[in-house]
Backbone as a ProteinNet text record, in pm:
[ID]
protein_1_A
[PRIMARY]
XXXXXXXXXXXXXXXXXXXXXXXXXXXXXXXXXXXXXXXXXXXXXXXXXXXXXXXXXXXXXXXXXXXXXXXXXXXXXXXXXXXXXXXXXXXXXXXXXXXXXXXXXXXXXXXXXXXXXXXXXXXXXXXXXXXXXXXXXXXXXXXXXXXXXXXXXXXXXXXXXXXXXXXXXXXXXXXXXXXXXXXXXXXXXXXXXXXXXXXXXXXXXXXXXXXXXXXXXXXXXXXXXXXXXXXXXXXXXXXXXXXXXXXXXXXXXXXXXXXXXXXXXXXXXXXXXXX
[TERTIARY]
-495.5	-409.6	-485.9	-575.5	-653.1	-744.2	-807.4	-894.9	-813.4	-696.2	-611.1	-572.3	-537.7	-503.5	-622	-740.3	-861.3	-896	-879.5	-907	-809.4	-686.4	-588.7	-618.4	-663.5	-699.7	-816.6	-913.5	-1029	-986.2	-896.7	-847.9	-775.3	-688.2	-613.9	-703.9	-802.7	-890.1	-979.4	-996.7	-1077.5	-1018.6	-887.8	-824.3	-892	-939.7	-1003.9	-1134.8	-1198.1	-1320.4	-1285.5	-1180.5	-1136.9	-1092.2	-1026.5	-981.5	-1100.6	-1207.6	-1327.9	-1393.6	-1400.1	-1459.4	-1380.8	-1250	-1165.6	-1171.2	-1211.5	-1212.9	-1351.7	-1456.3	-1592.5	-1651.6	-1746.2	-1818.2	-1728.2	-1735.4	-1663.2	-1525.5	-1452.9	-1328.2	-1221	-1233.1	-1130.9	-1171.4	-1291	-1333.3	-1233.9	-1199.2	-1093.5	-1134.2	-1264.1	-1307.4	-1295.7	-1329.3	-1311.8	-1166.1	-1077.5	-935.6	-885.4	-922.3	-877.5	-931.9	-1056.7	-1117.5	-1057.2	-1033.5	-975.5	-837.3	-755.3	-617.9	-615.3	-701.4	-705.8	-757.3	-859.9	-915.3	-807.8	-735.1	-634.2	-520.4	-481.7	-376.3	-420.8	-544.6	-595.5	-593.5	-634.2	-632.5	-491	-397.9	-260.3	-193.6	-215.7	-153.4	-207.8	-340.2	-397.7	-349.1	-352.9	-307.8	-160.6	-79	61.4	89.7	27	59.4	-23.1	-139.6	-228.3	-231.8	-178.1	-183.5	-48.7	16.8	139.4	255.4	282	393.4	375.8	259.6	239.3	252.8	203.2	218.4	365.4	437.5	583	653.5	618.1	677.4	644.6	516.4	476.6	553.3	566.9	637.1	785.3	847	987.4	1013.8	912.6	928.8	897.3	842.9	808.6	681.8	594.6	469.4	442.4	458.1	440.1	550.5	515.4	618.7	729.3	852.3	964.4	1056.2	1158	1244.8	1319.8	1369.1	1441.9	1357.8	1238.3	1149.7	1110.2	1080.8	1041.9	1155.2	1274.9	1391.3	1411	1407.9	1423.4	1310.3	1188.9	1074.1	1089.1	1128.6	1146.9	1258	1364.8	1475.3	1422.7	1345.8	1289.4	1191.9	1117.4	1025.4	1100.1	1209.3	1285	1366.7	1402.3	1464.7	1366.6	1241.6	1135.9	1120.4	1122.7	1112	1231.4	1352.4	1470.3	1460.3	1417	1407.9	1310.6	1193.8	1094.8	1138.4	1213.5	1269.7	1368.3	1451.5	1544.2	1465.9	1362.4	1278.1	1212.9	1167.6	1104.6	1199.6	1325.4	1425.1	1455.1	1434.5	1463.1	1355.6	1231.6	1123.3	1144.7	1140.1	1162.7	1063.8	1110	1028.1	942.7	969.9	888.1	862.5	752.2	718.7	705.7	696.3	682.8	559.7	571.3	451.1	365	415.8	336.9	218	231.5	126	-2.4	12.5	-103.6	-139.5	-66.8	-82.9	-224.6	-281.4	-410.9	-529	-512.6	-622.5	-660.8	-791.4	-838.3	-960.6	-994.5	-1115.1	-1233.7	-1321.2	-1443.1	-1428.1	-1307.9	-1286	-1325.8	-1336.1	-1373.1	-1278.7	-1149.1	-1051.3	-1032	-1106.4	-1092	-991.9	-918.1	-819.2	-894.3	-839.5	-892.3	-780.5	-816.3	-714.2	-710.9	-594.3	-578.8	-451.1	-439.1	-317.3	-199.9	-79.8	39.8	64.3	42.8	70.2	-29.4	-154.2	-253.7	-218.5	-170.7	-130.8	-12.1	85.5	203.2	166.7	76.3	34.3	-39	-122.9	-198.4	-103.7	-5.8	91.4	172.1	210.6	292.9	210.8	83.4	0.2	-19.9	-41.8	-61.3	66.3	181.8	306.1	325.1	292.3	302.8	209	89.2	-9.9	27.9	85.8	131	244.4	332.6	441.7	388.7	293.7	225.4	162.3	86.6	21	120.4	230.8	333.1	399.8	442.7	514	419	293.2	192.8	170.7	159.9	140.2	256.8	379.1	495.3	496.4	468.8	469.8	362.3	243.2	132.1	157.5	223.3	258.1	358.9	454.4	548.7	478.3	381.9	304	219.5	165.9	76.5	145.3	272.6	343.6	347	399.4	395.7	254.2	164.6	28.9	-37.9	-12.8	-66.4	-7.5	117.9	182.7	121.4	98.1	38	-103.6	-180.8	-316.4	-320.7	-227.7	-218.6	-184	-88.9	-49.7	-162.7	-233.3	-345.6	-455.5	-482.3	-584	-545.2	-416.6	-369.3	-390	-368.8	-378.4	-520.6	-604.5	-744	-826.2	-891.7	-968.4	-1074.2	-1138.6	-1242.7	-1186.7	-1062.3	-994.8	-952.4	-914.5	-867.3	-972.1	-1102.2	-1208.5	-1223	-1230.6	-1238.8	-1111.8	-997.1	-872.6	-881.7	-929.6	-946.3	-1044.6	-1155.3	-1253.1	-1194.7	-1114.7	-1051.8	-954.3	-873.5	-776.1	-845.8	-952.4	-1026.2	-1083.5	-1139.6	-1199.5	-1094.1	-975.4	-876.4	-801.5	-817.2	-761.7	-844.9	-972.1	-1057.1	-1002.2	-980	-921.6	-777.5	-706.8	-574.7	-584.5	-682.5	-704.6	-742.5	-824.5	-864.9	-742.4	-652.3	-535.6	-445.3	-443.4	-365	-439.9	-567	-644.8	-676.2	-713.8	-758.1	-648.6	-527.7	-427.5	-379.8	-373.8	-331	-439	-565.1	-674.5	-670.8	-645.2	-639.4	-520	-410.7	-286.3	-289.4	-334.6	-325.3	-453.7	-567.5	-693.5	-739.4	-666.7	-697	-757.7	-882.1	-947	-881.6	-849.7	-793.1	-657.5	-570.9	-437.2	-453.4	-540.7	-560	-613.2	-708.8	-771.1	-668	-597.4	-508.6	-383.7	-334.2	-221.6	-263.7	-382	-432.1	-459.4	-516.5	-549.3	-423	-316.5	-193.1	-135.6	-160.9	-109.4	-176.5	-304	-372.5	-328.9	-288	-238	-106	-40.1	85.4	56	-66.1	-101.4	-101.7	-177.1	-167.4	-32.9	31.9	168.9	264.3	253.4	336.8	307.3	179	141.4	213.3	205.8	267.5	418.7	476.6	625.3	674.2	605.6	648.8	642.1	534.7	520.8	626.4	654.5	748.7	893.9	924.6	1062.3	1106.6	1013.4	1053.4	1013.5	911.6	862.2	969.6	1059	1162.6	1265.1	1268.9	1374.7	1323.7	1189.4	1134.3	1115.8	1180.4	1154.3	1055.8	1012.5	921.5	978.9	1107.3	1168.6	1171.2	1200	1203.3	1062.1	960.1	823.4	790	831.8	807.6	878.4	1000.9	1074.1	1006.7	953.6	885.4	761	681.2	562.2	595.1	695.7	738.5	793.2	869.8	924.4	812.5	714.2	600.9	526.8	513.6	453.3	526.1	662.1	739.8	718	708.8	683.8	548.3	446.7	314.4	304.3	372.9	372.9	441.2	555.7	627.3	543.3	480.4	395.4	283.4	219.9	111.4	153.7	268.3	311.2	383.7	455.7	532.9	460	365.5	296.9	149.1	74.7	-70.7	-118	-74.6	-125.1	-77.9	50.6	86.8	12.8	-6.3	-83.4	-228.6	-286.1	-423.2	-434.4	-338.1	-340	-326.4	-256.6	-234.9	-369.3	-472.6	-603.1	-669.9	-620.7	-683.8	-803	-837.7	-954	-907.2	-856.2	-793.2	-890.2	-1009.2	-1103.5	-1150	-1168.4	-1206.1	-1096.9	-973.6	-858.1	-861.1	-879.7	-874.8	-990.2	-1111.1	-1228	-1213.9	-1159.1	-1142.4	-1035	-928.3	-821.9	-878.8	-958.1	-1019.3	-1115.7	-1193.2	-1288.4	-1214.6	-1102.2	-1021.7	-975.2	-930.1	-888.9	-1006.8	-1123.3	-1241.3	-1284.5	-1289.8	-1325.4	-1234.3	-1106.7	-1010.7	-1022.8	-1049	-1064.3	-1186	-1299.7	-1419.6	-1396.3	-1327.8	-1299.4	-1218.4	-1115.8	-1032.2	-1102.8	-1192.3	-1267.8	-1370.9	-1439.5	-1549.1	-1493.4	-1386.1	-1338.6	-1213.7
-1961	-1926	-1943.4	-2043.6	-2065.4	-1947.8	-1892.5	-1777.5	-1656.8	-1637.6	-1525.2	-1540.4	-1662.7	-1684.8	-1662.6	-1708.6	-1689.8	-1543.6	-1465.5	-1321.7	-1253.9	-1296.3	-1237.6	-1281.2	-1405.8	-1451.6	-1376.2	-1344.3	-1263.1	-1122.9	-1062.2	-927.9	-933.2	-1031.5	-1040.8	-1083.4	-1168.8	-1216.6	-1109.1	-998.2	-889.1	-827.7	-849.1	-804.3	-867.5	-989.7	-1056.5	-989.8	-922.8	-850.9	-734.7	-662.7	-555.7	-612.5	-727.6	-789.4	-825.2	-879.4	-916.8	-792.7	-685.3	-562.6	-507.7	-529.9	-478.2	-557.8	-684.6	-766.5	-792.7	-762.3	-787.8	-666	-689	-581	-497	-365	-270.1	-244	-349.4	-338.4	-264.9	-253.5	-187.7	-52.1	-2.3	131.8	231.5	336.4	427.9	501.9	531.8	602.6	509.7	382.2	286.9	272.7	270	258.8	379.6	498.4	622.3	633.3	598.6	605.8	506.9	385.1	282.7	317.8	367.8	405	526.3	625.4	745.8	716	634.7	595.7	526.3	432.8	360	448.9	543.4	637.2	719.5	764	839.6	762.7	636.3	549	535.6	502.3	476.9	602.5	717.2	840.8	879.6	865.9	903.3	813.6	681.3	587.5	611.5	642.2	664.1	780.5	897.4	1020.3	1035.4	976	996.6	879.7	766.2	648.3	583.8	539.3	463.3	547.1	662.1	746.6	799.7	853.8	900.1	782.9	663.4	550.7	509.6	516.4	487.7	585.8	714.1	817.1	789.3	753.5	723.3	608.1	499.9	380.8	411.2	480.6	514	613.9	693.9	790.7	731.9	608.6	545	602.5	658	714.4	848.1	957.1	1090.3	1120.7	1181	1210.8	1304.1	1268.9	1356.4	1369.5	1452.9	1482.5	1358.2	1276.7	1154.4	1059.4	1029.1	937.5	985.5	1116.4	1174.8	1164.2	1190	1186	1043.4	945.3	806.2	760.3	806	769.5	829.6	955.4	1020.6	952.7	914.4	839.7	708.7	634	507.4	529.7	640.4	672.6	685.1	757.7	777.4	653.3	572.5	442.6	357.2	357.7	283.3	330.1	461.5	514.9	468.4	473	434	284.6	197.3	55.5	26.3	88.5	62.6	127.9	237	297.8	204.3	136.7	39.8	-77	-123.9	-229.9	-183.5	-61.2	-4.1	-7.1	25	26.8	-113.5	-215.5	-351.4	-413.8	-357	-404.7	-356	-441.2	-401	-290.3	-188.1	-75.8	-103.8	-214.3	-249.7	-399	-438.3	-578.7	-609.5	-739	-778.9	-720.2	-646.8	-590.1	-695	-817.2	-919.1	-963.4	-951.7	-998.8	-917.1	-791.2	-704.5	-663.5	-711.2	-662.9	-685.3	-577.5	-586.7	-596.2	-575.6	-584.6	-447.6	-422.3	-294.9	-322.4	-219.1	-230.2	-252.1	-342.9	-362.3	-451.7	-499.9	-580	-725.7	-767.7	-904.2	-1005.5	-965.3	-1056.9	-1049	-959.7	-952	-841.6	-863.1	-765.4	-643.4	-524.4	-400.4	-331	-277.4	-210.7	-62	-19.4	121.2	172.3	305.5	368.9	322.5	317.4	272.3	354.3	488	569.1	540.7	509	472	338.4	242.7	113.2	128.4	211.2	231.4	295.2	394.3	459.6	361.9	274.3	176.4	75	31	-68	-8.1	120.3	184.1	196.8	233.2	244.8	110.8	6.8	-125	-175.4	-149.9	-188.1	-114.7	14.2	90.1	37	2.9	-45.7	-180.4	-268.2	-398.6	-379	-287.8	-259.8	-198.5	-107.7	-48.6	-151	-244.9	-350.7	-439.4	-470	-557.5	-492.4	-367.7	-298.2	-273.5	-242.4	-219.8	-348.1	-460.2	-589.8	-618.8	-599.8	-626	-532.9	-406.7	-308.2	-341.9	-377.5	-410.4	-540.7	-636.2	-760.2	-727.9	-642.2	-599.8	-533.8	-447.8	-375.7	-473.6	-577.8	-667.1	-763.1	-787.2	-879.1	-823.4	-702.6	-655.6	-625	-591.2	-564.5	-694.7	-804	-932.6	-977.9	-951.7	-988.3	-910.4	-779	-697.7	-742.1	-776.3	-825.4	-958.5	-1045.8	-1174.7	-1163.2	-1076.7	-1057.9	-994.5	-897.6	-835	-937.2	-1027.4	-1127.8	-1230.7	-1260.9	-1354.4	-1299	-1168.8	-1106	-1082.8	-1036	-1008	-1006.6	-1118.3	-1123.5	-1017.3	-978.5	-877.7	-741.5	-714.7	-589.4	-598.8	-717.6	-733.8	-723.9	-750.2	-750.9	-616.6	-502.4	-375	-347.8	-390.7	-374.6	-455.2	-578.5	-661.5	-596.8	-540.1	-479.2	-361.3	-278.9	-161.6	-207.1	-307.8	-355	-415.2	-491.8	-552.2	-447.4	-339	-233.4	-164.5	-141.1	-74.3	-174.1	-306.1	-403.1	-414.6	-375.4	-385.9	-296.1	-166.4	-82.7	-125.7	-191.2	-240.3	-347.9	-438.3	-541.3	-478.4	-372.1	-297.5	-235.6	-179.3	-113.6	-204.5	-332.3	-426.4	-485.1	-522.5	-593.1	-508.6	-379.9	-298.1	-273.2	-230.2	-211.8	-341.9	-451.2	-579	-628.9	-612.6	-648.8	-566.9	-439.1	-350.2	-384.5	-421.9	-447.7	-581	-685.8	-817.7	-867.4	-808.5	-858.5	-986.9	-1030.8	-1155.3	-1128.7	-1167.7	-1149.5	-1240.2	-1365.3	-1459.5	-1412.8	-1365	-1316.7	-1198.8	-1105.9	-989.9	-1028.3	-1119.7	-1158.7	-1228.7	-1323.2	-1401.4	-1320.8	-1234.1	-1151.5	-1059.2	-999	-909.4	-990.6	-1107.9	-1186.5	-1231.3	-1258.2	-1300.9	-1196.3	-1068.3	-964.5	-976.8	-1014.4	-1032.1	-1152.8	-1255.4	-1378	-1355.4	-1248.1	-1212.3	-1181.8	-1144.2	-1106	-1227.8	-1335.3	-1450.9	-1517.8	-1516.9	-1571.6	-1492	-1361.4	-1274	-1290.6	-1315.7	-1339.8	-1457.4	-1570.1	-1691.7	-1678.7	-1639.5	-1626.3	-1526.7	-1412.9	-1312.8	-1365.4	-1434.1	-1488.4	-1592.2	-1680.4	-1790.8	-1743.7	-1647.2	-1610.5	-1477.4	-1380.2	-1244.2	-1196.8	-1254.7	-1202.6	-1197.6	-1297.1	-1286.6	-1175.6	-1130	-1033.2	-889.9	-873	-737.1	-665.9	-552.7	-463.7	-356.9	-277.6	-167.6	-72.9	-41.2	50.2	-8.3	-137.2	-200.6	-194.3	-219.6	-211.4	-73.6	24.9	164.5	202.3	153.7	178.9	109.3	-11.6	-83.6	-5.1	45.4	120.1	244.4	315.8	437.9	403.2	296.2	252.7	208.7	140.2	99.1	224.1	323.9	449.7	508.7	507.4	555.6	474.1	347.2	256.3	293.8	309	337.4	471.7	573.7	706	703.6	631.7	624.7	556.2	446.1	375.6	461.9	536	622.5	733.2	794.7	909.1	867.4	757.1	716.3	624.4	545.4	445.5	473.9	480.6	488.9	619.6	735.3	858.9	888.7	863	884.6	791.5	666.2	575.2	621.7	669.3	719	840.6	930.1	1050.9	1017.6	910.8	873	832.2	806.8	774.1	899.5	1016.1	1139.5	1184.5	1111.5	1144	1215.4	1336.5	1410	1432.6	1483.6	1512.7	1388.8	1281.5	1151.9	1107.5	1126.1	1089.5	1170.4	1302.9	1389.5	1360.4	1349.6	1321.4	1185.9	1089.2	956.8	958	1038.8	1054.1	1109.1	1213.1	1275.8	1174.8	1104.2	1005.5	896.4	849.6	750.2	799.2	926.8	981.8	987.3	1032.5	1044.4	907.4	806.6	671.3	621	644.4	594.9	675.8	806.3	886.4	842.1	819.8	772.8	637	549.4	415	420.7	504.9	513.4	580.4	675	742.6	648.5	573	486.2	363.5	305.8	181.3	204.1
1801.1	1687.4	1554.3	1551.1	1427	1398.6	1505.9	1485.6	1436.2	1493.5	1448.7	1303.1	1261.8	1121.5	1029.3	1071.6	988.7	971.7	1079.4	1072.1	975.2	979.2	888	742.7	725.3	592.8	537.8	620.5	578.6	532.1	606.8	569.6	437.2	420.5	295.6	179.9	208.2	101.7	42.2	116.6	63.3	-63.7	-82.6	-206.6	-327.2	-313.5	-427.4	-465.9	-371.3	-404.4	-502.1	-467.8	-557.3	-691	-688.1	-812.2	-898.5	-837	-913.1	-973.6	-895	-947.5	-1067	-1061.7	-1168.7	-1297.9	-1292.3	-1411.6	-1466.1	-1389.4	-1436	-1505.6	-1587.6	-1655.3	-1742.3	-1726.8	-1811.5	-1748.8	-1725	-1653.9	-1728	-1867.5	-1945.1	-1989.7	-1949.4	-1984	-1925.3	-2002.1	-1960.5	-1831.3	-1815.1	-1693.7	-1569.6	-1589.4	-1480.8	-1445.5	-1547.5	-1527.3	-1451	-1498.9	-1434.6	-1293.1	-1274.9	-1142.6	-1043.9	-1091.7	-1004.6	-959.5	-1052	-1017.2	-925.4	-958.4	-875.1	-733.9	-722.9	-595.4	-508.9	-570.3	-494.5	-450.6	-538.2	-501.8	-383.4	-380.7	-269.7	-139	-142.7	-27.8	24.5	-68.4	-23	29.1	-34.3	14.2	153.5	171	296.8	412	384.2	487.6	521.7	421.4	444.6	535.6	501.5	572.9	703.2	709.9	826.8	923.4	881.6	971	988.7	880.4	895.2	943.2	881.8	926.1	1067.1	1101.4	1241.6	1343.6	1304.9	1398.7	1410.6	1299.7	1306.9	1396.3	1386.9	1473.7	1619.5	1646.2	1781.9	1842.6	1764.6	1814.2	1836.5	1743.7	1758.7	1868.3	1904.9	2010	2146.2	2147.8	2273.2	2337.4	2255.1	2305.8	2236	2307.5	2248	2152	2037.4	1934.6	1989	1959.8	1995	1878.9	1892.3	1780	1733.9	1826.2	1790.3	1710.8	1765.5	1698.4	1561.3	1550.6	1421.4	1320.9	1365	1276	1218.3	1309.4	1262.8	1173	1203.1	1118	978.1	975.7	842.8	766.2	835.1	769.4	713.9	789.9	745.7	628.2	631.8	524.7	392.3	390.8	268.2	230.3	328.6	294.7	221.6	265.9	196.3	53.3	32.6	-102.7	-187.5	-128.1	-200.6	-240.1	-150.6	-181	-293.4	-291.1	-396.2	-526.8	-518.5	-641	-710.9	-628.9	-685.8	-749.6	-680.3	-733.3	-864	-865.7	-987.8	-1104.9	-1079.2	-1190.6	-1239.7	-1156.2	-1196.7	-1280.9	-1276.5	-1359.3	-1503.1	-1601.6	-1741.2	-1779.1	-1847.6	-1884.7	-2008.8	-2073.1	-2190.9	-2188.3	-2250.2	-2263.8	-2408	-2439.7	-2579	-2643.3	-2753.5	-2818.4	-2879.6	-2903	-2972.7	-2886.8	-2752.4	-2665.7	-2681.8	-2721.5	-2729.2	-2870.1	-2970.3	-3107.2	-3156.6	-3214.4	-3276.6	-3183.1	-3054.5	-2959.2	-2908.5	-2900.8	-2848.9	-2758.8	-2680.3	-2596.7	-2687.2	-2643.7	-2717.6	-2837.5	-2865.8	-2984.1	-2961.4	-2832.8	-2799.7	-2865.7	-2869.9	-2922	-3072	-3143.4	-3285.2	-3322.1	-3428.7	-3471.8	-3526.7	-3496.7	-3554.9	-3627.7	-3742	-3824.3	-3786.6	-3741	-3703.4	-3760.1	-3752	-3804.3	-3719	-3776	-3703.8	-3574.7	-3583.4	-3466.5	-3355.6	-3387.8	-3287.9	-3223.6	-3305.9	-3254.5	-3158.6	-3198.8	-3116.7	-2981.4	-2985.2	-2859.8	-2770.4	-2829	-2751.8	-2690.5	-2766.5	-2713.9	-2601.9	-2618.2	-2513.3	-2386.5	-2397.3	-2280	-2209.9	-2288.9	-2231	-2163	-2224.6	-2161.2	-2030.3	-2028.6	-1903.1	-1796.1	-1836.8	-1742.8	-1684.7	-1769.4	-1718.9	-1617	-1647.4	-1553.4	-1425.3	-1440.7	-1323.6	-1233.4	-1296.4	-1220.9	-1149.7	-1215.7	-1159.6	-1038.9	-1056.9	-946.9	-830.1	-862.4	-756.5	-680.4	-748.6	-683.6	-589.9	-635.8	-552.9	-427.3	-449.5	-342.3	-240.7	-286.8	-193.5	-120.7	-189.5	-119.8	-5.4	-35.9	66.9	182.3	149.3	250.4	332.3	269.8	336.2	432	414.5	504.2	648	674.7	815.3	858.5	766.1	802.7	851.2	780.6	822.5	953.8	977.6	1102.6	1217.4	1194.6	1301.1	1332.1	1230.5	1251.3	1327.5	1290.7	1353.4	1503.7	1533.7	1674.2	1755.1	1696.4	1765.4	1794	1695.6	1711.9	1817.8	1826.7	1930.1	2068.4	2083.1	2212.6	2253.5	2159.5	2193.3	2063.7	2028.9	1905.3	1892.3	2004.9	1996.8	1956.9	1991.4	1951.8	1805.4	1761.4	1624.5	1519.5	1554.3	1455.1	1383.9	1456.3	1381.8	1300.5	1349.5	1272.9	1140.8	1149.2	1031.6	934.6	987.7	901	824.7	894.6	830.3	726.6	754.8	659.6	537.6	565.5	452.8	361.5	421	339.4	249.8	303.4	218	128.7	155.6	62.8	-66.6	-62.8	-179.2	-293.7	-269.1	-375.2	-411	-318.4	-350.9	-459.2	-444.3	-549	-678.6	-673.4	-792.4	-859.3	-778.3	-833.9	-913.6	-879.2	-952.8	-1070.4	-1046.6	-1149.4	-1266.1	-1244.6	-1353.7	-1459.1	-1421.2	-1523.9	-1592.2	-1516.3	-1575	-1673.9	-1635.7	-1724.2	-1854.3	-1835.7	-1955	-2042.9	-1980.3	-2056.9	-2128.6	-2061.9	-2116.9	-2183.5	-2144.8	-2193.7	-2126.2	-2022.7	-1955.2	-1817.7	-1798.7	-1669.4	-1563	-1602	-1506.9	-1456.2	-1547.8	-1505.6	-1410.8	-1443.8	-1359.7	-1221.4	-1219.2	-1091.8	-1001.2	-1056.9	-970.8	-928.1	-1014.4	-971.4	-857.7	-870	-763.1	-636.4	-650.5	-531.6	-457.6	-533.5	-468.5	-376.6	-404.8	-314.5	-180	-177.5	-52.6	24.2	-49	16.7	91	50.9	124.3	270	299.3	437.3	530.9	505.4	596	594	475.9	469.2	557.9	547.7	631.7	779.3	807.9	949.5	1007.7	938	987	989.3	881.1	872.6	976.9	986.4	1083.8	1226.7	1257.5	1389.8	1421.2	1325.9	1347.5	1348.3	1259.6	1237.2	1293.5	1295.5	1324.4	1462.1	1519.1	1647.7	1757.3	1765.8	1871	1843.2	1714.8	1678.5	1672.5	1659.5	1635.9	1770.1	1780.7	1893.3	1851.6	1944.2	1911.6	1808.3	1820.6	1727.8	1586.7	1575.5	1443.4	1378.3	1454.6	1396.7	1356.1	1436	1397.6	1267.2	1251.2	1126.1	1008.5	1030.7	923.5	878.5	974.8	939.8	861.7	901	829.1	691.9	683.4	553.6	456.1	507.9	422.2	373.1	457.2	410.7	294.2	300.1	189.1	62.6	75.1	-38.3	-104	-25.4	-76.6	-142.9	-85.4	-146.3	-282.1	-288.4	-417.2	-521.6	-486.7	-584.1	-632	-541.5	-578.8	-674.9	-646.6	-728.2	-853.8	-854.5	-965.9	-1061.1	-1009.3	-1092.5	-1108.3	-998.4	-1007.5	-1078.4	-1023.5	-1078.8	-1223.1	-1258.7	-1398.4	-1493.8	-1452.7	-1540.2	-1555.6	-1443.8	-1451.6	-1542	-1532.7	-1615.7	-1763.7	-1795.6	-1938.5	-2003.5	-1928.9	-1987.1	-2045.6	-2007.1	-2052.2	-1971.7	-1866.9	-1783.1	-1656.7	-1676.3	-1562.4	-1445.3	-1476.1	-1368.2	-1297.2	-1370.5	-1310.1	-1212.6	-1251.5	-1164.8	-1036.5	-1050.3	-932.1	-838.9	-895.1	-812.4	-739.4	-811	-751.3	-645.4	-667.4	-568.3	-437.9	-449	-328.7	-265.6	-348.4	-296	-219.7	-273	-202.7	-66.7	-60.1	68.6	164.3	111	195.8	250.6	164.2	206	316.6	300.9	400.7	530.7	518.3	639.5	720.2	650.1	718.1	783.8	707.5	759.3	889	890	1009.2	1125.8	1094.5	1201.1	1262.3	1179.9	1226	1295.1	1236.6	1292.2	1378.2
[MASK]
+++++++++++++++++++++++++++++++++++++++++++++++++++++++++++++++++++++++++++++++++++++++++++++++++++++++++++++++++++++++++++++++++++++++++++++++++++++++++++++++++++++++++++++++++++++++++++++++++++++++++++++++++++++++++++++++++++++++++++++++++++++++++++++++++++++++++++++++++++

């Protein structure tokens, strides 16, 4: 059990690597911001449509995909979208402007005098980015709970089988950490806040593993796990389309966003094929 927990911890801890990349160096550069958000959206969209939803259909169908299993998976997919949409509406759409007043990229904490309309636009973008980072963190934490539980169970059954699974999860957790850290860093100017908020999403994985094993394993049937996988796919698609991509486009770096989106899909495709 200790080995299974440590493997799950390693997978979740990889989120901190992405968080570190998001807060170090030129973490607030608009191209880095656009690229990080676009890359993460590509990863999440590809995993949702090519891995989670098909796996949910397979589990709900009892093997080969059939009409019943597909219908229930699609229903769970849209239920996931509805749940995260409700959560999205509960997050305040604005934050206190005083937290960011007079701060700009490259200012190193010094006030810069700008036109009122420029200040207002900057404050609006930072507020949107903080909200994006918060919603993304909550969604990824939700995603990591069943993911951690699945990793933990696989490691309990056969650690040698779980190692490639852990490696794949760790690889795609890196851009997940980046997706949270970059907008929070840009919005608040605080590297520590960005790093720890992003890292906490990864900690949901080992926590979910233990809680899921202790509380949920006697209750979860194959159909329930299939519905969870499809629902998580819906959550990730909504976050990508409603939060990550719009926030990335607001940087004005459209081509960087698109290239990064495709790169994220390619990275995830290679990861799934190799591992």
